[in-house]
N, C-alpha and C positions, 0 to 999 in steps of 0.2 A: 538425639533427634526427636522432634515432636511426633507423637502418634497421630495418625490421620485415618479417619474412618467416616463412613456415611452414617448420619444420625437422622432422627425424625425431624430435626430442625435444619438440615443441610440446605443451604441456599444454592440455587441453580444458576449457572452461567453457561455460555456455550458459543458455538460457531454455526452460522447458517450459510450455505452456499452449495455449489455443485461443480466439480467434485470436492469432497472434503476429507476423504479417507486418508489422504497423504499428509494431512496437516499435523504439525508438531505443536500446535497451540495447546492441546490438552496436556501434553507433557509439561510444558513450561508453567502453565497456570496451576495445574493440580499440584506440581511440586512446590510452587510458591505458596499455595494455600497450606500445604503440609508444613513447610518450613516455618511459616508464621503462625501456625496453629489456628487457622481460620476455617470455620465450618461451611465451606463451599465446595462445589464440584463443577468441573467444566467438561461438557460433552459436545460432540459434533452431530449436526443434523443435516443430511443431504437434502437440501431444498432449493429448487430452482425458482426462477421468477414467477412461473405460472401458479405455484402453490405458496408463494411467500406470504401473501396477505393472510391466508388461512393459518399458516404456521405461526406468524407473529401474534395473531389474535389468541390462538391457543396457548402459546407460551406466556403471554401477558395475563391471561385468565388464570394460569397456574402459578402466577406470582414470581416468574423468573426475575432475578436481580438485574440481569443485563446480558447482552450477547454481542458478539462480533459478526460482521458480514464480510464475505469474500465474493469473488466473481461467481455468478452474474447479478448479485442481489443489491449492490451498493446504491445504485441510482434509484431503483424502485423503493428502497427503504426510506429515502429522503422524502418520498411522497406519503409514506405511511406513518412517519413519526408525528407525534403530537406537537413537538417543538424541535427546532434545530439550533445548534450552537452557531455562533457567528462563522466559524470556519466551515462547518457543514453547509451552511446557507450559501456561502460564497462558492464552494466547490460543487454543490448540487449532488453530493453523494455522502452516504453514511457508512462507516465501517464499525462503529461502536454505538450501542444503545444502552442507556441506563433507565431502569424502571423506577421512577420517583412517584411512589404511591399511586400507581396505575397510569401515570403519564409517561409515555415513552419519549425520552429526550435523545435525539440523534446527534452524534459527534463524529468528527473525522480526525483520526490520529495518524493517518498514512503519511502525510507530508512531514510532520514532526519526526516520525520514525525514519523516513528515508534520509532526511537532512542530518540526523544524528549518525546514520550509517556512513554518510559522506565524510563526516568529521572523523569517524573511526578509520576511514581509508586515508586519513592524512590530508584531506582537501577542504577547501572552503569555497563556496559559490559566490561570495561577496565580490562584486566587480567582474564576474566571469560570465562567459557565454555558455549556454547549455543547448543541446539538441535532444529532443524528446520524441520517441516513437510511440504513437498512440494518443487517444483523446478520451479514454474512459475515465472511470472514477479515480483510479490510482494516479494516472497521468495528471489529471486535473488537480489533485491534492498536492502532488509534487511541484507542479508549476506554481500554484498559489503560494506555497510555503517558500519556495526558492525566491520568488519575487519579494516576499516579505523579508527574506534574509539577505537581500541586497544584490541578487543576480543582475548583471547588466542587461542581458537579453536571453530570451527563451524562444527557440524555434521549434514549433510542434509540427510533426509530420504524421498525417493521418489520412485514411481513405475518405475521399469526398462523400462517399455513400454511407459512411458510418453514421449510426443513429446519434452518436455523440458530437457530430460535426457542428451543429448549431450551437450547442452548449460551449464547445471549444472556442468558437468565434466570439461568443459573449464573454467568456473568461479572458481571452486575449484583450478584448476591448476594455474590460474592467481593470486588468493589470496595468494597461497603458495609461488609463485615466487616473488610477488611484495610487500608483507606485512609480518609482523612478526606473523601473524595469520596462524594456520594450519586448512585447510578446507578439509573435507572428505565427500564422497557421499556413502550412504548406501541404501540397499533395504528396502523399507517401511515395507515389510512383515517380516523382520528379527527381531523378538521380542527380542531375546537374545541381539543383538547388540543395540537395542533401550534401553533396560533396563540398559545395561552397560553405555551407553552414558548419560542417565538421572542421574545416580548415582552421578556424579560430575558436573552437569550442574546448572547454575544459573537460566536459563530460558528454558522452553519448549514453542515453538512458532508454533501455527497452522497457516501456511501461505497458506492454500488451501481454497477452497470454501465449503468444507464438513461441514455441519451444518448450512449453510446459508439458510434463508427463500427462498422458502417455505419448503424445505426439512430439517426441524429442528431436526428431531429425529435420526440424524446420528452423529457419532464421530469416528475419526480415532483411538482413544484409548478408550477402554471401561474398561479395567482392571486398576483400580487406584492403585493397589499394585505395579505397575511398577514405580510409582512416589515417590521419596524420600520426607520426610517431609519438607525439606528446599527448595524444588523446587517451583518457581513461574510459573504459566501457563498463557500464553497470547494467544489471538486469534485475528487475524486481522479483523474478521467479526464483524459488529456492528448491523446487523439485522438478528436474534434477538440480543438484548444487552447481553444476557447470552445464549451462545450456550450450547448444551448438554455437550461438553467437559468441558466448564467452570463450568457448574452446578455440574458435577460429581467431578471435582477437588475441588470446593468450599466445597461440602458436605464431602469430605475426608480431609478437613482441610488445603487446600493449598490457598495461596494468588493468586488472579487472576485479570486480566484486559482485556478489549476487545479492538476493533479497533476504538473506538470513537475518542480518542485523536490523534491517527495516522491520521485519516481523517481530524481532525481539523488542525493539523500542516502541513500536506502535502498540504492542501487547502490554508493555509496562505502563503506558499511559492509560490504556483501557482498565488495567488492574487497579490503578489509582482511582479512576473514576468510580469503579464498582465498590471498592473497599475502603477508600480513604487512606490507604497505606501504600508505601513504596515497594514494588517488587524487588526481591533480592537479585538484582540484575547480574552482578558479578558471578554469583553462584550459578545462576541459570545459564549464563553465557558459557562458563567453563564446562558445564555438564552437557549441554545440548547443542552448542553453536560452534564448537571447535572442529 
């Protein structure tokens, strides 16, 4: 095994968000750096939106190579980046930043990560209908990538009062105009519309933070009779590994999967952007994601 240690030349990468203490990103990135003999380290910084600009300026001044962002910082980072990738511009949210000689380039790898996790679950969204709960950065990334990957329709259920609502409307319009996918936005409280949407959906995707630790006893859907037998239920949350939604769905006979592989694959893409090398995904999956 390669020896791994901090040196005077060690490059810094990390994660910004709140909370971040539960994240396994440091494990997978630092182990990948060690296995490949790369002189980098990955750390977590608990930073909410109110202090994000200060934190980003400080890290950039210190020469950070790049960083990830998680809730609630993704949308704000899209405003702070010097430049956005095409995907990040479409989505309006950033989960990965690369420092290119002082210019912070914002990317979004969430959609790619989630769609690879769908493939790992033995499914394909091509020609299929999807139901998505939430309209934040992760939901937007998933919807955009699913449309690009050939989904027939995407029904987004969100609270009308959500600060993401206007952006979700714009995204749905863009998807309808630029792809063959039909995207619609619905009120999260409209149970009848939700039931109808689920009847012919391949996937129900919880793309909100509802059910994430420490508030694990909550689920946006409690009535499992809304879910047809053929539906697969996915949750982007990975702490806990089985949210209340996933537990209820599993107990009612549905196939489920969580956000672990989405985390793995979006992280692998961030790793490539920072280092120019491929993360040893198989090794990392076997060590941390089983």
